[in-house]
C-alpha positions in Angstrom: 81.9 82.8 71.9 78.2 83.4 71.5 78.9 84.7 68.0 80.9 81.6 67.2 78.2 79.3 68.6 75.6 81.1 66.4 77.7 80.7 63.3 78.3 77.0 64.1 74.6 76.5 64.6 73.9 78.2 61.3 76.5 76.0 59.6 74.9 72.9 61.1 71.5 74.0 59.9 72.9 74.6 56.5 74.3 71.1 56.4 71.0 69.6 57.5 69.0 71.3 54.7 70.7 69.5 51.8 70.2 66.2 53.6 66.6 66.9 54.2 66.2 67.9 50.5 67.9 64.7 49.4 65.7 62.6 51.7 62.6 64.2 50.3 63.7 63.5 46.8 64.3 59.9 47.6 60.9 59.5 49.2 59.3 61.2 46.2 61.2 58.9 43.8 60.2 55.8 45.7 56.6 56.8 45.7 56.6 57.5 42.0 58.2 54.1 41.3 55.6 52.4 43.5 52.9 54.3 41.7 54.3 53.3 38.3 54.6 49.7 39.3 51.0 49.7 40.6 49.8 51.2 37.3 51.7 48.7 35.3 50.2 45.8 37.2 46.7 47.4 36.7 47.3 47.6 33.0 48.5 44.0 32.8 45.5 42.8 34.7 43.2 44.8 32.4 44.9 43.3 29.3 44.5 39.8 30.7 40.8 40.4 31.4 40.3 41.8 27.9 42.0 38.8 26.3 44.9 40.7 25.0 47.5 39.0 22.8 50.1 40.3 20.4 48.4 38.5 17.5 45.1 40.3 18.3 46.8 43.6 18.6 48.6 42.9 15.3 45.3 42.0 13.6 43.6 45.1 15.0 46.3 47.6 14.3 47.7 46.0 11.2 51.2 46.3 12.5 53.2 43.1 12.4 54.8 41.9 15.7 56.9 39.1 14.3 59.3 38.9 11.5 56.7 38.3 8.7 54.2 41.0 7.7 50.5 40.7 7.7 50.4 40.4 3.9 52.9 37.6 3.9 50.9 35.7 6.5 47.6 36.3 4.5 49.3 35.1 1.3 50.4 31.9 3.1 47.0 31.3 4.5 45.4 31.8 1.0 48.0 29.3 -0.4 47.0 26.8 2.3 43.3 27.3 1.5 44.0 26.7 -2.2 45.8 23.5 -1.4 42.9 22.4 0.9 40.3 23.2 -1.7 42.2 21.2 -4.4 42.5 18.3 -2.0 38.8 18.5 -1.2 38.0 18.6 -5.0 40.1 15.5 -5.5 38.4 13.8 -2.7 35.0 14.6 -4.1 36.0 13.4 -7.6 37.3 10.1 -6.0 34.0 9.8 -4.1 32.0 10.3 -7.3 34.2 7.7 -9.1 33.6 5.3 -6.2 29.9 5.9 -6.4 29.9 5.3 -10.2 31.9 2.1 -9.7 29.5 0.9 -7.0 26.5 1.7 -9.2 28.1 -0.2 -12.1 28.9 -3.1 -9.9 25.3 -3.2 -8.6 24.0 -3.1 -12.1 26.4 -5.9 -13.2 25.4 -7.9 -10.2 21.7 -7.5 -11.0 22.3 -8.6 -14.5 24.3 -11.6 -13.4 21.4 -12.5 -11.0 18.9 -12.3 -13.9 21.1 -14.4 -16.1 21.6 -17.0 -13.3 17.8 -17.1 -12.7 17.2 -17.5 -16.5 19.8 -20.3 -16.7 18.2 -22.1 -13.7 14.8 -21.8 -15.2 16.0 -23.0 -18.6 17.7 -25.9 -16.9 14.6 -26.9 -15.1 12.5 -26.6 -18.3 15.1 -28.7 -20.1 15.0 -31.4 -17.4 11.2 -31.5 -17.5 11.3 -31.8 -21.3 13.9 -34.6 -21.2 11.8 -36.4 -18.6 8.7 -36.1 -20.7 10.6 -37.3 -23.8 11.9 -40.3 -21.8 8.3 -41.1 -20.7 7.0 -40.8 -24.3 9.8 -43.0 -25.7 9.2 -45.6 -23.0 5.5 -45.6 -23.7 6.0 -45.9 -27.5 8.6 -48.6 -27.0 6.2 -50.6 -24.9 3.4 -50.2 -27.5 5.7 -51.3 -30.3 6.8 -54.3 -28.4 3.2 -55.2 -27.6 2.2 -54.9 -31.3 5.2 -56.9 -32.3 4.3 -59.7 -30.0 0.7 -59.6 -31.1 1.6 -59.8 -34.8 4.1 -62.6 -34.1 1.5 -64.6 -32.2 -1.3 -64.1 -34.7 0.9 -64.2 -37.9 1.0 -68.0 -38.1 -2.8 -68.4 -37.7 -3.8 -65.6 -40.1 -4.2 -66.5 -43.8 -4.6 -64.0 -46.4 -7.4 -64.6 -48.8 -6.4 -65.3 -52.4 -7.5 -63.0 -55.1 -9.7 -65.8 -56.6 -11.7 -66.1 -53.3 -12.7 -62.5 -53.4 -15.9 -62.0 -55.3 -15.8 -58.8 -57.2 -18.6 -57.3 -59.2 -18.0 -58.0 -62.8 -18.1 -54.8 -64.9 -20.8 -54.3 -67.4 -20.1 -55.1 -70.9 -19.3 -52.3 -73.2 -22.1 -52.0 -75.7 -20.1 -50.2 -78.3 -21.8 -46.9 -77.8 -19.9 -43.7 -78.5 -21.3 -41.7 -75.7 -18.7 -40.3 -73.3 -20.8 -41.1 -70.2 -21.1 -44.7 -71.1 -17.4 -45.0 -71.8 -16.5 -43.4 -68.4 -18.8 -45.7 -66.6 -17.2 -48.7 -68.2 -13.7 -47.5 -67.4 -14.7 -46.8 -63.8 -16.2 -50.3 -63.4 -13.0 -51.9 -64.8 -10.9 -49.9 -62.3 -13.0 -50.9 -59.4 -12.8 -54.6 -60.5 -9.0 -54.6 -60.8 -8.7 -52.9 -57.3 -11.0 -55.6 -55.8 -9.2 -58.5 -57.3 -5.6 -57.2 -56.6 -3.7 -59.5 -58.8 -0.3 -60.4 -57.2 1.5 -62.4 -59.8 2.5 -61.2 -63.2 0.7 -64.1 -64.8 -2.6 -63.1 -63.3 -2.1 -59.6 -64.4 -1.3 -60.7 -67.9 -4.2 -63.0 -68.1 -6.6 -60.3 -66.8 -5.2 -57.9 -69.3 -5.7 -60.3 -72.2 
């Protein structure tokens, strides 16, 4: 019986050994899993503190994380930049055109102002000239009317002297000399005599001539 008990105890110990080994393996597996989880959490925390992102990793490593490659994205960015530059150039050209239009408008407005000021000045000068002419015409009209009244008032009382009442110096008689100086003096005296007598009628002129 003692031999049988010894064998049974050995068999029991043999059964306990695999169980103990299995328990040790489970403990070791759990500790490894806990250690791996702890390391993963530490790595994630380090990545968050360092500002980790898939785009940054892609830009640093050059390996694409999405569907498009880095070259495709760079080409797309360059295309967008070209479009933006073209749009900016159009905006600059439009701005220059607007500035040119504004300068032309300002120049036209300044010219219009000059023309308007010139027109105003000419209008004022014309008005002054017209007023002066009106004054001169009115003054001359008043003088003419005054002279007309004076002549009408004195016309009836004034008598013109007849040519017979005017005493003119008789010319010297021509002595028949042939000297040019004597002849010129005689002709001059006759001219002065006729101017002084002023014959009005044809009969007087004929009688004087004969």
